[in-house]
MDTraj code that builds the backbone (N, CA, C; nanometers):
import mdtraj as md
import numpy as np

residues = "UNK UNK UNK UNK UNK UNK UNK UNK UNK UNK UNK UNK UNK UNK UNK UNK UNK UNK UNK UNK UNK UNK UNK UNK UNK UNK UNK UNK UNK UNK UNK UNK UNK UNK UNK UNK UNK UNK UNK UNK UNK UNK UNK UNK UNK UNK UNK UNK UNK UNK UNK UNK UNK UNK UNK UNK UNK UNK UNK UNK UNK UNK UNK UNK UNK UNK UNK UNK UNK UNK UNK UNK UNK UNK UNK UNK UNK UNK UNK UNK UNK UNK UNK UNK UNK UNK UNK UNK UNK UNK UNK UNK UNK UNK UNK UNK UNK UNK UNK UNK UNK UNK UNK".split()
xyz = np.array([
    [-10.0622, 9.3111, 1.7392],
    [-10.1851, 9.3485, 1.7478],
    [-10.2186, 9.3407, 1.9130],
    [-10.1752, 9.2569, 2.0129],
    [-10.1650, 9.2800, 2.1560],
    [-10.1002, 9.3849, 2.1558],
    [-9.9930, 9.3904, 2.1186],
    [-9.8631, 9.5054, 2.1815],
    [-9.9577, 9.6739, 2.1613],
    [-9.9852, 9.6770, 2.0138],
    [-10.0919, 9.7724, 1.9619],
    [-10.2290, 9.8238, 2.0389],
    [-10.2876, 9.6799, 2.0956],
    [-10.3874, 9.7465, 2.2079],
    [-10.3585, 9.8081, 2.3332],
    [-10.1969, 9.6854, 2.3489],
    [-10.1690, 9.7600, 2.5036],
    [-10.1431, 9.9084, 2.4981],
    [-10.0555, 9.9805, 2.3611],
    [-10.0659, 10.0783, 2.3993],
    [-10.1710, 10.1426, 2.3631],
    [-10.2875, 10.1719, 2.3582],
    [-10.4193, 10.2110, 2.3703],
    [-10.4635, 10.2349, 2.2144],
    [-10.3989, 10.1988, 2.0728],
    [-10.4426, 10.1836, 1.9686],
    [-10.5556, 10.0644, 1.9532],
    [-10.6408, 10.1156, 1.8956],
    [-10.7588, 10.0346, 1.8607],
    [-10.7661, 10.0295, 1.6470],
    [-10.7150, 9.9026, 1.6185],
    [-10.6868, 9.8910, 1.5183],
    [-10.8245, 9.8407, 1.4352],
    [-10.8437, 9.9210, 1.3139],
    [-10.9357, 9.9080, 1.2438],
    [-10.9836, 9.8365, 1.1011],
    [-10.8243, 9.8313, 1.0755],
    [-10.8105, 9.8036, 0.9359],
    [-10.6706, 9.7454, 0.9568],
    [-10.6284, 9.6686, 0.8528],
    [-10.4944, 9.6109, 0.8434],
    [-10.4891, 9.5816, 0.7043],
    [-10.3995, 9.6509, 0.6291],
    [-10.3487, 9.6362, 0.4947],
    [-10.2236, 9.5664, 0.5006],
    [-10.2549, 9.4965, 0.4110],
    [-10.1300, 9.3769, 0.3644],
    [-10.1416, 9.3333, 0.2073],
    [-10.0587, 9.2746, 0.1959],
    [-9.9917, 9.2351, 0.0552],
    [-10.1200, 9.0984, 0.0467],
    [-10.1652, 9.0593, -0.0529],
    [-10.2159, 8.9531, -0.1223],
    [-10.1288, 8.8656, -0.1525],
    [-10.0575, 8.7704, -0.0652],
    [-9.9368, 8.7443, -0.0665],
    [-9.9278, 8.6028, 0.0297],
    [-9.8155, 8.5548, 0.0324],
    [-9.7751, 8.4581, 0.1534],
    [-9.9018, 8.3793, 0.2057],
    [-9.9580, 8.4041, 0.3295],
    [-10.0317, 8.3755, 0.4281],
    [-10.1298, 8.4079, 0.4060],
    [-10.1650, 8.5519, 0.3085],
    [-10.3296, 8.6110, 0.2927],
    [-10.3703, 8.5573, 0.1979],
    [-10.3019, 8.4664, 0.0828],
    [-10.3397, 8.3856, -0.0230],
    [-10.4374, 8.3021, 0.0496],
    [-10.4157, 8.2623, 0.1518],
    [-10.5000, 8.1291, 0.1711],
    [-10.6555, 8.2293, 0.2493],
    [-10.7623, 8.1817, 0.2226],
    [-10.8650, 8.2131, 0.2581],
    [-10.8945, 8.2088, 0.3787],
    [-10.8744, 8.0980, 0.4775],
    [-10.8856, 8.0461, 0.5606],
    [-10.8225, 8.1602, 0.6727],
    [-10.6906, 8.1863, 0.6267],
    [-10.5794, 8.2360, 0.7444],
    [-10.6481, 8.3868, 0.7287],
    [-10.6979, 8.4315, 0.6102],
    [-10.7524, 8.5880, 0.6284],
    [-10.8644, 8.6226, 0.7028],
    [-10.9239, 8.4822, 0.6801],
    [-11.0735, 8.5020, 0.7879],
    [-11.0443, 8.4885, 0.9068],
    [-10.9534, 8.4066, 0.9546],
    [-10.9265, 8.3645, 1.1101],
    [-10.8728, 8.5208, 1.1557],
    [-10.7597, 8.5514, 1.0345],
    [-10.7159, 8.6676, 1.1319],
    [-10.8232, 8.7958, 1.1465],
    [-10.8870, 8.7754, 1.0267],
    [-11.0133, 8.9330, 1.0548],
    [-11.1102, 8.8941, 1.1780],
    [-11.1103, 8.7705, 1.2157],
    [-11.2201, 8.7038, 1.2797],
    [-11.1470, 8.7277, 1.4392],
    [-11.0182, 8.6851, 1.4581],
    [-10.9634, 8.6894, 1.5719],
    [-10.9247, 8.8432, 1.6202],
    [-10.8564, 8.9223, 1.5268],
    [-10.8403, 9.0856, 1.5726],
    [-10.9712, 9.1931, 1.5603],
    [-11.0711, 9.1683, 1.4794],
    [-11.1734, 9.1750, 1.4719],
    [-11.1431, 9.3186, 1.3581],
    [-11.0257, 9.3165, 1.2871],
    [-10.9980, 9.4226, 1.2205],
    [-11.0652, 9.3814, 1.0628],
    [-11.1097, 9.4941, 0.9767],
    [-11.1228, 9.4354, 0.8819],
    [-10.9840, 9.4060, 0.7633],
    [-10.9755, 9.3426, 0.6669],
    [-10.8283, 9.3119, 0.6324],
    [-10.8808, 9.3410, 0.4536],
    [-10.7611, 9.4610, 0.4337],
    [-10.7341, 9.4837, 0.2951],
    [-10.6127, 9.4384, 0.2176],
    [-10.6279, 9.3567, 0.1016],
    [-10.5533, 9.2800, 0.0378],
    [-10.5265, 9.3800, -0.0470],
    [-10.4013, 9.3917, -0.0936],
    [-10.3226, 9.4653, -0.2194],
    [-10.2524, 9.4064, -0.3022],
    [-10.2278, 9.4317, -0.4126],
    [-10.1483, 9.3707, -0.5574],
    [-9.9965, 9.3910, -0.5237],
    [-9.9739, 9.3578, -0.3971],
    [-9.8376, 9.3271, -0.3624],
    [-9.7817, 9.2421, -0.2707],
    [-9.6753, 9.2512, -0.2033],
    [-9.6312, 9.1282, -0.1219],
    [-9.5706, 9.2171, -0.0278],
    [-9.5684, 9.1427, 0.1104],
    [-9.4866, 9.2079, 0.2363],
    [-9.3852, 9.2717, 0.2195],
    [-9.2519, 9.2282, 0.1587],
    [-9.1386, 9.3120, 0.0914],
    [-9.1700, 9.4339, 0.0900],
    [-9.2114, 9.4466, -0.0317],
    [-9.2491, 9.5537, -0.1182],
    [-9.3354, 9.6704, -0.0084],
    [-9.4423, 9.5948, 0.0396],
    [-9.4999, 9.7025, 0.1529],
    [-9.4156, 9.7780, 0.2353],
    [-9.3365, 9.6841, 0.3014],
    [-9.2504, 9.7292, 0.4132],
    [-9.1156, 9.8421, 0.3606],
    [-9.0840, 9.7838, 0.2422],
    [-8.9785, 9.8796, 0.1932],
    [-9.0879, 10.0321, 0.1668],
    [-9.2298, 10.0282, 0.0958],
    [-9.2649, 10.1640, 0.0540],
    [-9.2652, 10.2507, 0.2487],
    [-9.3612, 10.1348, 0.3544],
    [-9.3580, 10.1962, 0.4294],
    [-9.2330, 10.2687, 0.5042],
    [-9.1321, 10.1906, 0.4757],
    [-9.0079, 10.2262, 0.5471],
    [-8.9657, 10.3628, 0.4770],
    [-8.9732, 10.3848, 0.3393],
    [-8.9519, 10.4819, 0.2905],
    [-9.0491, 10.5956, 0.3310],
    [-9.1670, 10.5901, 0.3453],
    [-9.2517, 10.6946, 0.4571],
    [-9.2021, 10.7441, 0.5238],
    [-9.1445, 10.6345, 0.5972],
    [-9.1356, 10.6668, 0.7693],
    [-8.9805, 10.7775, 0.7668],
    [-8.8830, 10.7426, 0.6532],
    [-8.7914, 10.8124, 0.6305],
    [-8.7546, 10.8916, 0.5792],
    [-8.8971, 10.9827, 0.4936],
    [-8.9134, 11.0561, 0.3962],
    [-8.8881, 11.0879, 0.2817],
    [-8.8274, 10.9900, 0.2294],
    [-8.8664, 10.9317, 0.0947],
    [-9.0018, 11.0171, 0.0354],
    [-9.1135, 10.9523, 0.0799],
    [-9.2392, 10.9893, 0.0634],
    [-9.2814, 11.0897, 0.1169],
    [-9.3675, 11.2233, 0.0777],
    [-9.4068, 11.2761, 0.1905],
    [-9.5183, 11.2490, 0.2498],
    [-9.6013, 11.1858, 0.1738],
    [-9.7530, 11.1109, 0.2330],
    [-9.7779, 10.9961, 0.2077],
    [-9.8850, 10.8818, 0.2738],
    [-9.8963, 10.7807, 0.2554],
    [-9.9414, 10.7743, 0.1096],
    [-10.0067, 10.8264, 0.0559],
    [-10.0530, 10.8216, -0.0625],
    [-9.9723, 10.8471, -0.1858],
    [-9.8845, 10.8738, -0.2076],
    [-9.7730, 10.8679, -0.2560],
    [-9.6916, 10.7393, -0.2633],
    [-9.6684, 10.7143, -0.0980],
    [-9.5683, 10.5805, -0.0858],
    [-9.6226, 10.4593, -0.1328],
    [-9.7639, 10.4812, -0.1335],
    [-9.8521, 10.3458, -0.2014],
    [-9.9124, 10.3644, -0.3106],
    [-9.9110, 10.4864, -0.3970],
    [-9.9384, 10.4647, -0.5143],
    [-9.8922, 10.3383, -0.6055],
    [-10.0073, 10.3329, -0.6674],
    [-9.9901, 10.2102, -0.7757],
    [-10.0769, 10.0784, -0.7784],
    [-10.0796, 10.0862, -0.6325],
    [-10.1580, 9.9661, -0.5506],
    [-10.2741, 9.9724, -0.5448],
    [-10.3715, 9.8227, -0.5918],
    [-10.4994, 9.8354, -0.5801],
    [-10.5606, 9.7246, -0.4951],
    [-10.6529, 9.7635, -0.4064],
    [-10.6749, 9.6574, -0.3278],
    [-10.7744, 9.5427, -0.4143],
    [-10.7240, 9.4287, -0.4114],
    [-10.7756, 9.3010, -0.4780],
    [-10.9006, 9.2435, -0.3938],
    [-10.8880, 9.2511, -0.2772],
    [-11.0165, 9.1581, -0.1874],
    [-11.0061, 9.2280, -0.0745],
    [-11.1246, 9.2222, -0.0026],
    [-11.1297, 9.3083, 0.0987],
    [-11.2044, 9.1266, 0.2277],
    [-11.1231, 9.1544, 0.3501],
    [-11.2373, 9.0164, 0.4318],
    [-11.2746, 9.0947, 0.5777],
    [-11.4156, 9.0774, 0.6171],
    [-11.4532, 9.1393, 0.7128],
    [-11.4715, 9.0194, 0.8400],
    [-11.4522, 9.0529, 0.9730],
    [-11.4825, 8.9724, 1.0562],
    [-11.6428, 8.9108, 1.0181],
    [-11.6262, 8.7792, 1.0279],
    [-11.7647, 8.7254, 1.0320],
    [-11.8058, 8.7150, 1.2072],
    [-11.9086, 8.7808, 1.2731],
    [-11.9891, 8.7270, 1.3883],
    [-11.9882, 8.6312, 1.4309],
    [-12.0663, 8.5589, 1.3315],
    [-12.1087, 8.4034, 1.3686],
    [-11.9455, 8.3191, 1.3899],
    [-11.8293, 8.3455, 1.3622],
    [-11.7227, 8.2627, 1.3683],
    [-11.6288, 8.3189, 1.4757],
    [-11.6700, 8.4262, 1.4887],
    [-11.5388, 8.4502, 1.5713],
    [-11.5179, 8.3944, 1.7025],
    [-11.6000, 8.3410, 1.7678],
    [-11.5930, 8.2904, 1.8928],
    [-11.5656, 8.1285, 1.8307],
    [-11.5399, 8.0414, 1.7725],
    [-11.4461, 7.9792, 1.7150],
    [-11.3514, 8.0247, 1.7076],
    [-11.3201, 8.0917, 1.6452],
    [-11.1681, 8.1084, 1.5563],
    [-11.0995, 8.1932, 1.6784],
    [-11.1946, 8.2546, 1.7905],
    [-11.1220, 8.2906, 1.9301],
    [-11.0812, 8.1849, 2.0233],
    [-11.1332, 8.0920, 2.0307],
    [-11.1145, 7.9748, 2.0612],
    [-10.9570, 7.8603, 2.0201],
    [-10.9919, 7.8764, 1.9180],
    [-10.8574, 7.8269, 1.8131],
    [-10.6977, 7.8811, 1.8835],
    [-10.7523, 8.0131, 1.8642],
    [-10.6342, 8.1160, 1.8795],
    [-10.5713, 8.0829, 2.0818],
    [-10.6718, 8.1019, 2.1263],
    [-10.6372, 8.0258, 2.2300],
    [-10.5652, 7.9442, 2.2896],
    [-10.6372, 7.8380, 2.1739],
    [-10.5887, 7.7262, 2.2501],
    [-10.4352, 7.7149, 2.2083],
    [-10.3739, 7.7794, 2.0663],
    [-10.2558, 7.7762, 1.9861],
    [-10.1830, 7.8735, 2.0835],
    [-10.2067, 7.9788, 2.1321],
    [-10.1079, 8.0630, 2.2195],
    [-10.0792, 7.9628, 2.3252],
    [-10.1928, 7.8958, 2.4082],
    [-10.1688, 7.8022, 2.5287],
    [-10.0649, 7.7148, 2.4886],
    [-10.0513, 7.6383, 2.3731],
    [-9.9859, 7.5236, 2.3184],
    [-9.8543, 7.5856, 2.3201],
    [-9.8268, 7.7334, 2.2634],
    [-9.7267, 7.7669, 2.2318],
    [-9.6216, 7.7721, 2.3912],
    [-9.6977, 7.8266, 2.4808],
    [-9.6801, 7.8596, 2.6365],
    [-9.5933, 7.7315, 2.6722],
    [-9.7021, 7.6681, 2.6517],
    [-9.6281, 7.4778, 2.7145],
    [-9.4887, 7.4235, 2.6641],
    [-9.4766, 7.4641, 2.5858],
    [-9.3266, 7.4509, 2.4579],
    [-9.2335, 7.5668, 2.5301],
    [-9.2767, 7.6746, 2.5836],
    [-9.1885, 7.7671, 2.6239],
    [-9.1632, 7.9108, 2.5134],
    [-9.2425, 7.8853, 2.4128],
    [-9.2343, 7.9935, 2.3273],
    [-9.2877, 8.1077, 2.3565],
])
top = md.Topology()
chain = top.add_chain()
for i, resn in enumerate(residues, 1):
    res = top.add_residue(resn, chain, resSeq=i)
    for name in ("N", "CA", "C"):
        top.add_atom(name, md.element.get_by_symbol(name[0]), res)
traj = md.Trajectory(xyz[None], top)
């Protein structure tokens, strides 16, 4: 998200599979609050989403609606303005801890 922001992109919505870390309501809420983006979770996982996206980029599909046909949103998470400061501070501390250990 930081790289996209540095490129001038303003991400308003993130679409992901309702799988892995996004199965956690806490993670989904924290992600939405820290990024400021609406999170739409679909009935798929990351590997299938990546494969469909790669197919779209490679020209296997003509348009996104074709590539992602058959998927349906199962959950939407909006950033909670009341929680944004706490999640942002927690994220800042996490980044700081990573820098201290050289990551």
